N, C-alpha and C positions, 0 to 999 in steps of 0.2 A: 504494500500500500504506500502511496506517495506521502511525503511529509506535508505537502500542500493540502492534501485531503484531511490529514489528521489535524493540521492547524485550523482548517475550516470547522471541523467538529468542535475543537476546543473553543474557538471564538463564539460559535453558536451556543455552546454549553454555558459559557459565562453569561451570555445575554439571557438565556432561557431561565437559569436558576434565579435570576433577580428580576425578571420581567413580570408584568401583570398577567392575570389569567386571560384577559381579553386578547392580549397580543400573542399569547402562547399558541392559540389555534391557528393563526396565520403562519407562525414559524414552523408548525408541524408539517405543513404542506411542502416545505422545502426539503424535509428529511424523511423519506419513506424507506424503511429498511429493506435491503435486497437480500433474498435468501442466498446462502452459499451454493456453489455449483455442486452437481451430483458427484463429480469425480472427487472433489475434496471431502465430501461427506463420507465416502467409502474408504478414505485413506486410513491406514492402520500402520502401527510401528512393526517393523520386522524384529526377529529375535536378536540379531546383532546390535540393532539400535537400542533395544531394551537393555541389553547388557551394558552398553556404553552409558546409558542413563543412570546406572547404579552409582550411588555415592558411598564409598567405603574408605575409611582412613585407617591405615596400618601404621602403628607407632614405630618410628625409627630411632636413630641416635639423636638425642636432644642435647645440643651444645649450650654452654654458658653464653648468655647474652651480655656482651661488654660494650655494645655500641653506644655512642653518645646520642643525645636527642637529635642532632642534625643528621648524623649517620643513619639513625633509625628511620627518620622521615624519608631519606633518599631510598632506603631499602624498602620502605612500604609503598613507594610509588607504583610498584608492580601490582600490588593488591588493588590500589585505587583504579589502575587501568583495567583490571579484571572486573571490578564493580561497574565501571562505565560500560563495559561490554554486556554485563548482566542486565543492566537497566536499558540497554539498547537492543534487547532480545537476542543477543549473540550468546546464548546460554552455554553452548558447548565450548566456545572460545574462552569464556570466563572460567568454565570448569577446568579446562586444560591449564590455564594460568595458575589457578589455586592449587591444583594437584602437584605442581612442580616441587613445592616445599611443604606440602601439607603433613608429611610424616615427621617433620622436625621443627617447623616454625608454627607456633600457636595461632598467629594471625592468619596465615594462609589456611590453616586447618579450620579456623572459625569461619572464614569467608566461604569455604566449601560446605561446612556444616550449615551455614545460613541458607544456602541454596536448598538443601534438604529440608530445612525448617520451613521455608516459604512454601515448598511443595506440599509438605504435610499439612500446613494450615489451610491450603486451598482445597485439598482432597478429603481430609479427615479419614483417609484410608489407614487401616491398621498397618499394612506393610510400609507405607510412607512414614507413619509415625515411628515405627520401629527403626527404620533406616535413619531418620533424623536423630532419634535418641541415642542410637549407637554412635553416630558420628560426633555428636556433642559430648558424649561421655569420653570418647578417645581424645577429643580436643582438650577437654578438661585435664586429662592425665598428662598430655603434652605440656600444657601451660604449667601444671603443678610441678612436673619434673624440671622445667626450666627455672621455675621460681626457687625450688630447693637447691639446685645447682648454683644459681646466682647468689642466693642468700649465704651459702657456705663459703663461696669465694669472697664475697664482700666482707664477711666477718674476719677472715684471715687478713685481707688487705686493709680492712678498717683498723685492725689492731696495730699494724706497723704505721699506718698513716696517723693514727691517734697518738702513738708514742712519739713520732717525729714532731707533730704539732705541739705536743706538750713540751718537748725540749726547746723548740724554737720560741715558744711563748715565754718560757722561763728565762731564756737568754735575753729576750727583748725587754722583759720587765725590769731586769737589772740595769739596763742602759737608759730606757726611755722614761718619760714622765708617766706615772700611773693613770693620770686622767687624760685619756686619749680617745679619739673617735673610734667607734667599733669597727673592726675589720669587716670587709665585705664577706657575705656568706659564701662558704666553700661547698663544693660538690659533696663532701663528706658529711655536711649537715643534714642531708636528706638521704633516703634510700636510693639506690641506683635506679636509673630509668628502666632498666630491664626488669627489676623487681616490681615496680609500679605497673609496668606494661603487662606482666604476667598476671598480676592480681586482677586487673581489669578484664583480661581475656578469660580467666577462670570464672569471674563473676557473670560475664555475658553468657557463658555456657549454661550456668545455673538459671539465669533469667529466661533464656529461650526454652529450656526444659520446663520451667514453671509455667510458661505461657501454653505450651502443648498440654500440660496437665490441667490447666485452667479450662481449656476448650473441651475437655472430656465431660464437663458439666456433671460430675459425680462427687459425692462426699469425699471419697478416698482421693480423687483427683485434686480437690481443693486443699485437702490436708497436705498432700505431697507438694502442691504448688506453694503453700505457705512456707514449708520447710526449705524449699529451694530458693524462694525469695529471701528468706533469712540469710542463707549462705551467700547469695549474691550481694545483698545489701551490706553484709559485714565487710566483704572485700572492697566494694565501692566506697564505703564510708572511710576505710583506712586510706585509700588513695586520695579521696576528696579532702580529708584533713591535711594531708601532706601538701596537696595543691594549694589549699588556702594559706598554709604557713609560708609558702614560697612567695605569695603576694605578686607584685609586679614582675618579680624575677622568674616566674614559673617557666618561661620558655627556655631559660638557661639550664633547667634541671629536668624538664619533662618534654617529650616529643608531642607534637600537636595531635597526632593520631591517638595517643593515650588519653589526652585531654578530651578529644572527640568521643572516645569510648566511655569515659566516666560521665560525661554530660548525657550521652545517650542512655547509659545504664541507670543512673539515679533518676533521670526524668521518666524513663519507662517504668521503673519500680513504683514511683509515686502514682503514675496513671493507672497501672494495674491494681495497686492497692485501693485506689479511689473507686474502682469499678467492682471490687469484690463484694459478694453478698455480706450483709451485716453480721450474720452469725460467724462466718469465717473471719471477718475483719476483727471481731472481738477476740477471737482466739489468737490472731496474729498480734493484736495490740498489747497482749501480755508481754511481748518482747520489748515493749517500749516504743513502738513505731506509731506514727500518726501520718496518714497520707496527706500530702500537700499537693493538690492537683495543679494549682497555679505555678508552684515551683517546677512541677513536671513539664508544664507547657513551656516555661521560660527556658529550661535547660535543653529541651528537645529542639526548640526553635534556634537556640544558639548553635547547637550541633548541626542542624540542617544548613544554617547560613555559612558555617565555616567551610563547607565543601571539602571535608576531609574523609577519612576512611569510613566513618559510620553515619555520614550525612544523609545518604539515601535511605538507610534503615530508619533514621529518625523521622524522615518524611513519611515512610510507610507506617511507622508507629502512630504518628499524629493522624494520618488519614484513616487508619484502622479505627482509632478511638472515636473520631468525629462521626464517621459513617455508621459505626456500630451503635453509638449513643443515640444518634438520630433515628435509626431503624428500631431501636428498642422502645423509644418513647417519642414518636414524631410530633404528637400534639403539644408536647412540652418543650422539646429541645431543638426542633427544626430551626426556629428563628434565632436561637441562641448560638448555634454552631455553623449554620449554613454558609454564611459569608466568609468566615474564617477558613473553613475547610476549602471553599472554592479558591481563595487566594493562595493557599498552600499548594493546591493541585496545579494551578496555572503556573506558579513559579517552578514547580518540579518539571512540568512539561516543556518549559522554556529550555531546560538543560537536556532533557531526554524526551523529545517530542513524539517519538514513536514507541515509547515504552509500553509493553503489554500490561504491566502492572498498573501504570498510571491510567491507561485507557480503561482498565477494569474499574478503577475508582471513579473515572469520568461517567461510566454507566450508572454507578450507584448514585452519584451526585445528580445526574439528569433525572433519575427517578425521584430523588428528594425535591427536585424542582418541578415535579409533576409532568414531565415531558417523557412519556413512555416510548414513543417512536424513536426519539433521539437516544434514549437509554438502551433500547434494544439494538440500535445501529452501532452504538459504542461497543457493546458486547460482541457483536458480529465482527467488527474490525479488530477487536482484541484477539479473537480466534484466528483471524486472517494473518496478523503479523507474527503469531507464534507458531505457524505451521512449519513442520520440518525441523523443529528445534526441541531441546531437552524438555521443556515444560509444556509441550503441545497438548498432551492428554489432560494434564492437571488444569491448564488454563481453559481448554475447551469444555471440560465437564463443569468447572465452576461457572463459566459463562452460560452454559446451557441451563444450569439450575436457575441462575438469575433471570434468564429469558423465560423460563417456565413461570417464575413469579410474575413477570410482566404480563404473560399470557393470562394468568389468573386475574390480575388486576383489571385487564381490559375485557374480561369475560370471554376470552378465546379458549374455551374449554377443550376443543378438539386438539389444537396445537399444544396446549399444556399437557394433555394426556399422552400424546406421542412423545413429547420431550421427556416426561417422567418414565415412560417405557424404555427409552434409550438409556437414561441414567441408571435405571434398574439393571439393565444388561451390563453396564459399566461398573456396577457395584459402587456407585458414587455415594458417599456419606452413609446412608442407610438404604440398602436395597429394599428392605421391607417397607420403609416409608414411601419410597418412590413408587413401588407397586400399589400401595394403599392410595397414594395421591392420584395415580392413574385411574383406579377404580372410582375414586371420589369425583373425579372430573366427568367420567361417564355417567355417574349418578346425577350430576348436576345437569347433564345434557338430556336426561330422561331416558337414557339407555340402561334400564334396570338389569336386564339379563346379562349384558356385557359387564356391568359393574359387579354383579354377584360372582361371576366366573373369575374376575380379577381378584376380588377380595378373598376368594377361597385359596389363592396362592400365597397370600401374605405370610401365614404362619410358617411356611416352609423356608422363608427367607430370613426369619429372625435368627440373629447370631448372638450367642453369649460372649461377652468380652469384659474388659475392665475387671479382671479378677473373678470371672465366672458369673457376673451379673449382666442384666440387660441394660443397654443405654436407655436414657429417658424416652427417646423417640421410638425405639423398638418396643419398649414396654407399653407405651401409649397405643400404638397401632395394633399390637397383639391383643390388648384388652378390648379395643373397639371392635375388631372383627370377631372376637369371641362373643361379644354381646350380640352382634348381628346374627351370628350362626345359631345362637340359642333359640332364637325365635324363627329360625328358618328364613332369615332376612326379611320377615314380614314387618319388623319394626324400623326398617329403613325410612319409612314415611315419617317417623318421629325425629329423624336426625337430618342434619345438613353437613355431611362430613367435611367437604372442602371449605365451607364457610366457617366451620368450627376451627379448622387449622388456621385460616386467615385471621380469625379473631385472636387466637393464642399468639400468633406471630405478629400481631399488630399491623396487618397489611391494609385494612380498610381505609386508613387516612389517605392512601394513594389512589383510591377508586373514585371515579366521578359519580355525581349524584344520581344520574339516570340508572347506572348499573347498581348503585346502592338501593334504589327503590325496587329493582328486580330482586335483589337479594333479600330485601325486607319482605317482599311478597312470598318468597320461598319459605322464610321463617314463619310467616303468619299461616301458611298452609299447614306446616307441621304442627303448630299450636292448635289449629282448628281440628286437625285429625286426632290429636290427643284428647281434645275436649269431646269430640263425638264418641270416641271409644269409652271414655269415662261415663258419658250419658247412657250408652248401651248397657254397661254393667250396672249402673244405678237403677235403670228401668227393670232389669232382670231381678235385681235384689228386692225391688218393691213388690214383686209378684209372689214372693215366698216369705213365710214367717221366719224360717231359719235357713237362709240360703247357703248353698255350698260355694257359690262363687265368691272368691276373695275380693277384698276391697282393691280397687284399681291403684297401682303403684307406678306412676309415671313421673316421679319427682326428678330423677336424674335427667330424663329426656326433656321435660319442660324447663328445668333449670339451665340445661345446656343451650336450648334455643333462646331463652330469655337473656342470657349474658351476651349471646351473639347479637340479639336485637338491640340491647343497650349499647353495645359497641358501635353498631351502625348508626343509631340515633345520635350518639355523641358526635360522630364524624359529620353528620348532616346538620349539626347545630341545633338539635332538639334535645338538649341535655335535660331539661325539666321533665320531659316525657319518660325518662328512664327511671324516675323515682319509684313508681309502682312496681315495675318489673324487678328492680334490684332489691326492693324491700321484700318481695315475695321470696326471692332466693335466700335472703338473710333470715327471714322468719322460719323457713323450712330447712335450714342448713343441717339439722340433725337427721333429716330424712334422706339427704343426698349422700349415698354411700359408695357409688361406683365412680362417677365423674368427680373425683376429689379436687380437680383444678377449678371447678366452677365458683366456689365461694370466694377464694382469694382473688381470682380474676374479676369477679363481680365487684369486689372492693376496689380493685384498680379502676374499673369503669366508674364507680361512684366518685373516686377521687378526680377523674377526668371531668366528670359532670360538674363537680364543685369548682374545678380550675376554670372551666369555660364560663361559669356563672360568677367568676371573680371572688370565689370564696377560698382563697389560697390556704388559709390556716386550716380550714375544714378538710381540704385535700390532704394536707400533711397528716392530720389526725386519722383519716380513713386509711391512708397508705401505711401508716405505722401499724394499724390493726391488721392489715393484710400480711405484714411480716410475722405476725404471731402464728400464722397457719403454716404447718410443715407437713412433710411426707406426702405431698400431692404431686400430680403430674407437672413437670416443668417447674418445679419449685425453685431451682437455681436460676433459671431464665427469668422468672418473675422477680426473684430477689435482686438480681442485677438491675432490672428495670426500675424497681422501687428505690434502690439505692441511688441511682442516677437522678431520679425525680426528687427524692428527699434532700439530696445534696444541693440541688438547685433551690429548693425552698429555704434552706439554711442561708445560702448565699444572698437570697433576696430578702432575708429577714423575717420570713413567715415561720416562726418557731413557737409562738404562744397562742393556743386556741382561744384564750380569754380575750385576745385583742380583736376577735372577729366582730364586725358590726352587729349591733343588737337589732332585734326585731326581725331577723331572718327566719323564715319558716324552717322547720326541721325537715330535711330532705330525705334522710335515710335512717332506718331503725337500727342504729348502731350504738345507741347509748347504753 
């Protein structure tokens, strides 16, 4: 793809994200996504290429690092060149550069491990996570070996240097006046640059491992994440303290790439900590840590602006945080982060205009700007520029998933179903979910027979992992299809599976009002069907004195539909109309036994309703109540969302419910 075309997308993207909804429709006509060619769709990697794509680091002889800061910077230029290739989609070229010294130099090893890390984040595949974790663990060992070797060497040389300085000082004291200006600081006043560098590289290995564990969205994953963040922060803090002691002379004692690394590391740790669920954060706070999100932003921006070895990763970290935060809570955080994220993206694309990674974020940003055709086209171009390269499959599958989301947002259920079918075959993320989503799309199209046949395949695709347990998404879809099967799929009329997923993933804010009305009609049909079934049972019971027919129990089904309805009404600006539905869910929460996610997600929607009605303190109160609910579907996903929203209420000063304006009517039965 030409740079001119990519620049065109970028310019339009900048305009679209910030333009009014009236102008957006005119802009859409200029960008109609074109489907990829048939030949490229059939393209697959051959075995030799798959072998070349493997990232494996074998530890070699690790020598003592005695380079001065300037010598180290010159030595690191090779890695910076490799990173430029990486972000210009020349993945195999970058891989070759990093592999040259990956067995003995921890920075080369970390750069190579970072490639595996990025791939694992994009695919969420077990084999890619294992590959990344193995590479990062070996990199950690290489950095630790270099640290130990350098430390032992510096202790020996430090002894003789210190003894020499002592004799020199003693001799000078006998000759000169005792009141003299302090001598300039010497290299021996601080740890050698090689020691500081090794500490930073060790720490980043722990940081990347922690992020991979965080993305597992499991209790054990969060615990391991906390422990690795602790290890990372310990090393980062040591180097940061030495850096601060150096003051204005820091460049004389520390190379700029180590400074870049510590800025990236401490900034990233603070952002990750600020996004962690409250329960996990409390456990980590026992170590004496308190996340400082603003410090994280400042350090990562400084790192990105320096254009050194970790600058591109700092940009990726910032873009990941902003786009994830917006997608978790679009009604609350879109206006807070949208412009900042756009500025960072445009600056990054000025240096790497055809980067597949940045084009991927461009697609996410276009969606945040409510331009779905431009978003889809950005994802298509991302796939195009990565063809024939190391990350082709990872990038293609990630983009296809995002395009499937776009198809759902635009009500294009047929295309969404076929895309999920492809992703299932590729075993992307969760094959069970992709198959479930395919069936749910057919159900939305009214193709009940096809949907049932597809749902019947879901249980065979569920895979136990993460220590023998199911992932949250696999556990959810398995339970849903089991519920469908128990009734012989007759209760599908009581559910709206794909709309339920869109509610949980907070996708409705990107759907236009016409399609929201169609979705609302679908929910209302389900509620009406439940009501009719209840009436039939009641009429049968009225005919007998001691009826055998049990009382109708559709609490789970009705509650699920009502929370979806509330989510749609909130997006449509009808927050006050959610009160009755949410109150019904809260009043009957003891009867909701299977869809355990409904009550806490209903409290989230209650908080959104209050936020829309400018009752910000009430929102905080309701969201804090949602945090009290545990052991439900997608608990950790909701906890992250709640934490992001609650942090914003603190920053805005909405912390005391007593300061809420008086005379407001009670919206929800939460007292």
